[in-house]
C-alpha positions in Angstrom: -13.8 12.2 -20.1 -15.0 11.3 -16.6 -12.5 8.5 -16.1 -9.7 10.9 -17.2 -10.7 13.6 -14.8 -11.2 11.3 -11.8 -7.7 10.0 -12.5 -6.3 13.5 -12.4 -8.1 14.3 -9.1 -6.8 11.0 -7.6 -3.2 11.8 -8.7 -3.4 15.0 -6.7 -5.0 13.4 -3.7 -2.5 10.6 -3.6 0.4 13.1 -3.5 -1.2 15.3 -0.8 -2.9 12.6 1.3 0.0 10.2 1.7 3.2 12.2 1.1 2.3 15.5 2.8 3.0 14.1 6.4 6.6 13.6 5.3 6.8 17.3 4.4 4.9 18.5 7.5 7.1 16.5 9.9 10.4 16.7 8.1 10.5 20.3 6.8 7.8 22.2 8.7 8.4 20.3 12.0 4.7 19.9 12.8 3.8 17.7 15.7 1.7 14.5 15.4 -1.2 16.3 16.9 -1.0 19.1 14.4 -0.8 16.6 11.5 -3.9 14.9 12.9 -5.7 18.2 13.2 -4.9 19.1 9.6 -6.3 15.8 8.3 -9.3 16.1 10.6 -10.0 19.6 9.3 -9.6 18.2 5.7 -12.4 15.9 6.6 -14.4 18.5 8.5 -14.7 20.9 5.6 -15.7 18.0 3.4 -18.5 17.5 5.8 -19.6 21.0 5.3 -19.6 20.9 1.5 -20.7 17.3 0.7 -24.5 17.5 0.9 -24.9 21.0 -0.6 -22.7 20.1 -3.6 -24.7 16.9 -4.1 -28.0 18.8 -4.1 -26.7 21.5 -6.4 -25.4 18.8 -8.7 -29.0 17.4 -8.9 -30.5 20.8 -9.6 -28.0 22.3 -12.0 -25.3 21.0 -14.5 -22.6 19.4 -12.4 -20.1 20.3 -15.2 -20.0 23.9 -14.0 -19.2 22.8 -10.4 -16.4 20.6 -11.8 -14.8 23.7 -13.4 -15.0 25.7 -10.2 -13.6 22.9 -8.1 -10.7 22.4 -10.5 -9.7 26.1 -10.5 -10.0 26.4 -6.8 -8.0 23.3 -6.2 -5.2 24.6 -8.4 -5.2 27.9 -6.5 -5.1 26.2 -3.1 -2.2 23.9 -4.1 -0.1 26.9 -5.0 -1.1 28.5 -1.7 0.1 25.5 0.3 3.5 25.9 -1.3 3.8 29.4 0.0 3.0 29.0 3.7 5.2 27.4 6.4 3.6 28.0 9.8 0.7 26.0 11.2 -2.2 28.4 11.3 -1.7 29.9 7.8 -1.2 26.3 6.5 -4.4 25.2 8.2 -6.3 28.0 6.5 -5.1 27.2 3.0 -5.6 23.5 3.7 -9.2 24.2 4.6 -9.6 25.8 1.1 -7.9 22.8 -0.5 -10.3 20.4 1.2 -13.4 22.4 0.1 -12.3 22.8 -3.5 -11.1 19.2 -3.9 -14.4 17.9 -2.5 -16.3 20.1 -4.9 -14.2 18.7 -7.8 -14.7 15.0 -6.8 -18.3 15.1 -5.8 -19.3 16.8 -9.1 -17.5 14.1 -11.1 -19.3 11.4 -9.0 -22.7 13.1 -9.7 -22.0 13.1 -13.4 -21.0 9.4 -13.2 -24.2 8.3 -11.4 -26.4 10.4 -13.7 -25.0 8.8 -16.9 -27.3 6.1 -18.3 -25.2 4.1 -20.8 -26.2 0.6 -19.5 -23.9 -2.1 -18.0 -23.4 -0.1 -14.8 -20.9 -2.5 -13.1 -18.5 -2.3 -16.1 -18.9 1.5 -16.3 -18.3 1.9 -12.5 -15.4 -0.6 -12.7 -13.7 1.5 -15.4 -14.2 4.7 -13.5 -12.8 3.4 -10.3 -9.9 1.6 -12.1 -8.9 4.9 -13.6 -9.4 6.5 -10.2 -7.0 4.1 -8.5 -4.7 4.3 -11.6 -4.5 8.0 -11.0 -3.5 7.5 -7.4 -0.8 5.1 -8.6 0.6 7.6 -11.0 0.2 10.5 -8.4 2.1 8.5 -5.8 4.9 7.8 -8.2 5.1 11.3 -9.6 4.7 12.9 -6.2 7.4 10.7 -4.7 9.8 11.3 -7.6 9.2 15.1 -7.6 9.6 15.2 -3.8 12.8 13.2 -4.0 14.4 15.1 -6.9 13.0 18.6 -6.3 11.2 19.4 -3.1 7.6 19.3 -1.9 6.8 23.0 -2.6 7.9 22.5 -6.2 5.7 19.4 -6.4 2.7 21.3 -5.2 3.3 24.0 -7.8 3.7 21.4 -10.5 0.3 19.8 -9.7 -1.3 23.3 -9.5 -0.2 24.3 -13.0 -1.3 20.9 -14.4 -4.8 21.4 -13.0 -5.1 24.9 -14.5 -4.3 23.5 -17.9 -7.3 21.1 -17.6 -10.0 23.6 -17.1 -10.7 24.2 -20.8 -11.3 20.5 -21.8 -14.2 20.4 -19.2 -16.5 21.5 -22.0 -16.5 17.8 -23.1 -18.0 16.6 -19.8 -21.6 15.5 -19.9 -24.3 18.2 -19.4 -26.8 16.7 -17.0 -30.5 17.5 -16.6 -31.5 19.4 -13.4 -34.4 18.2 -11.2 -35.8 20.1 -8.3 -36.0 17.9 -5.2 -37.1 18.7 -1.6 -34.8 18.1 1.3 -37.5 15.9 2.8 -37.2 13.4 0.0 -33.4 13.1 0.6 -34.1 12.6 4.3 -36.6 9.9 3.6 -34.2 8.1 1.3 -31.3 8.2 3.7 -33.3 7.1 6.8 -34.4 3.9 5.2 -33.0 0.9 7.2 -30.9 -0.6 4.4 -29.2 2.8 3.8 -28.6 3.3 7.5 -27.0 -0.1 7.8 -24.8 0.7 4.7 -23.8 4.0 6.2 -23.0 2.6 9.6 -20.6 -0.1 8.5 -19.0 2.2 6.0 -18.3 4.8 8.7 -16.6 2.2 10.9 -14.7 0.8 7.9 -13.3 4.2 6.8 -11.8 4.8 10.3 -8.7 3.1 8.8 -8.4 5.7 6.1 -7.7 8.2 8.9 -5.0 5.9 10.3 -3.5 5.7 6.8 -3.6 9.5 6.3 -1.8 10.3 9.5 0.5 7.3 10.0 1.1 5.2 6.8 3.8 7.3 5.1 5.5 7.9 8.4 5.5 4.2 9.1 7.1 3.5 5.7 9.7 6.2 6.3 10.6 5.4 10.0 9.8 1.7 10.3 10.8 0.5 6.8 13.4 3.2 6.1 12.0 4.2 2.7 12.8 7.5 1.0 10.0 9.7 -0.4 10.5 8.0 -3.7 10.3 4.6 -2.0 7.1 5.7 -0.2 5.5 6.7 -3.5 6.5 3.5 -5.2 5.2 1.4 -2.3 1.9 3.1 -2.4 1.7 3.1 -6.2 1.9 -0.7 -6.1 -1.1 -0.9 -3.8 -3.1 1.5 -5.9 -2.3 -0.7 -8.9 -3.8 -3.6 -7.1 -7.0 -1.6 -6.2 -7.3 -0.4 -9.8 -7.0 -4.0 -11.1 -9.5 -5.2 -8.6 -12.0 -2.5 -9.6 -11.6 -3.4 -13.3 -12.0 -7.1 -12.7 -15.0 -6.6 -10.5 -16.8 -4.5 -13.1 -15.7 -6.8 -16.0 -16.2 -10.3 -14.4 -17.2 -10.5 -10.8 -20.3 -8.3 -10.3 -23.3 -10.3 -9.1 -21.3 -13.6 -8.9 -21.1 -13.7 -5.1 -23.8 -13.5 -2.3 -23.6 -10.1 -0.5 -22.5 -11.6 2.8 -19.8 -13.7 1.1 -18.6 -10.6 -0.7 -18.5 -8.4 2.3 -16.8 -11.1 4.4 -14.0 -11.5 1.9 -13.5 -7.8 1.5 -13.3 -7.2 5.2 -11.0 -10.1 5.9 -8.5 -9.1 3.1 -8.6 -5.5 4.1 -8.3 -6.0 7.9 -5.8 -8.8 7.9 -3.6 -7.0 5.3 -3.6 -3.8 7.3 -2.4 -5.7 10.4 0.1 -8.0 8.8 1.8 -5.2 6.7 3.2 -3.7 9.9 5.9 -6.3 10.3 9.0 -4.2 9.3 10.4 -6.3 6.5 9.8 -4.7 3.1 8.8 -7.7 0.9 6.5 -9.0 3.6 4.9 -5.6 4.3 4.4 -4.9 0.6 2.8 -8.3 0.0 0.3 -7.8 2.8 -0.3 -4.2 1.7 -1.4 -5.6 -1.7 -3.7 -8.0 0.1 -5.2 -5.0 1.9 -5.5 -3.2 -1.4 -7.5 -6.1 -2.9 -10.0 -5.9 0.0 -10.3 -2.1 -0.3 -10.9 -2.5 -4.0 -13.8 -4.8 -3.3 -15.3 -2.4 -0.8 -14.8 0.6 -3.2 -16.8 -1.2 -5.9 -19.5 -2.4 -3.5 -19.9 1.2 -2.3 -20.5 2.6 -5.8 -22.7 -0.3 -7.0 -24.8 -0.1 -3.8 -25.4 3.7 -4.3 -26.8 3.0 -7.8 -29.1 0.3 -6.3 -30.4 2.3 -3.3 -31.2 5.7 -4.8 -33.3 7.2 -7.5 -31.3 8.9 -10.3 -33.0 12.3 -9.8 -31.8 12.4 -6.2 -28.6 10.4 -6.5 -26.3 13.4 -6.4 -27.5 14.5 -3.0 -27.8 10.9 -1.6 -24.4 9.9 -2.9 -22.9 13.0 -1.2 -24.5 11.8 2.1 -22.7 8.5 1.7 -19.5 10.4 0.9 -20.2 12.5 4.0 -20.4 9.2 6.0 -16.9 8.1 4.8 -15.6 11.6 5.5 -16.8 11.4 9.1 -14.9 8.1 9.3 -11.7 9.7 8.1 -12.3 12.7 10.4 -12.7 10.5 13.5 -9.8 8.2 12.5 -7.5 11.2 12.0 -8.2 12.6 15.4 -7.8 9.2 17.1 -4.8 7.8 15.2 -2.7 10.9 14.5 -1.7 11.4 18.2 -1.7 7.7 18.8 0.9 7.0 16.1 3.1 9.8 17.3 3.0 8.6 20.9 3.2 4.8 20.5 4.6 4.1 17.1 3.2 4.5 13.6 2.4 0.8 13.3 -0.1 0.9 16.2 -2.9 2.9 14.3 -2.6 0.5 11.4 -3.0 -2.6 13.6 -5.9 -1.2 15.6 -7.8 0.1 12.6 -7.2 -3.3 10.8 -8.7 -5.0 13.8 -11.8 -2.8 13.6 -12.3 -3.8 10.0 -12.2 -7.5 11.0 -14.6 -6.8 13.9 -17.2 -5.5 11.3 -17.8 -9.1 10.2 -20.6 -9.8 12.8 -22.2 -6.4 11.9 -22.2 -7.3 8.2 -23.8 -10.7 9.0 -26.5 -9.1 11.3 -27.3 -6.3 8.9 -27.6 -8.4 5.8 -29.6 -11.0 7.6 -32.0 -8.3 8.7 -32.2 -6.9 5.2 -33.0 -10.3 3.8 
């Protein structure tokens, strides 16, 4: 059931995260700065909820938190369909960010606390379904936006989530363990964890660029309709899903850590830069290259969490890693939202891709020190 629910979550996020800027700019006429602020706030409220949810998931059954997050996400999606001015939209968007984070982090906690052996294969299946959900969500969201409108799309996803509350009884019921905050702090301040968190923060700056600029680049620079935007993104998510599956099935442990990180960063960074050339086949091919690199990083993130942290505290510690990536998206949204509106939507993608490539020396230095 966990892979199914993460695919549902991802379908919703793909629709909101990548297609929403088209609605905000085209229908609600929000500025680039306002769009950047919205996505920064989405990250900011995730910052507020990440660690508390992780700790609660360690102490109490995470299945209950999953239900609450699912119901609240459905309610906030319906609310987004009803508001049209910036400040009310911001308030409901804040609720959406809190509830969706509660939903996802609870699922991750359930995943990390499962003990069914063959962790790479299990993590690969989970993340393949996660990216598969994003592929389906981008396609469904783009098609619904194209044939209906975005408010109807939001209501459609809201009703779908409500129908999925009852089957949560089949999710695992985890064992609660009381852990002090000091133990979480000791775990997170260990040098290997700090290195991991630092490069992950810098790497996820490009997710902020994608959130605020990618769909607008596809619309304005490549001339794609919302359906075309959804199809383009679905293709990339398919590549990430396949990468996650192959990693869990065949590649885990086959490469040295430095070789693995170098390949991931090169594919991700170079693909992000090269996709900005405004010819559709060229752009999509390089976007697929970028997706392959991101898929490798995604799997390395999950497998590293399982290696670094004790299972009794893995919910809270995994949420701190999620908090790190959220901070990266938050910073990237604030930086790249106004930058794209002022200088062209390709500029944030190029700059953030260059940052990923610049992480290669940091990866070398950190892994050498760890060794």
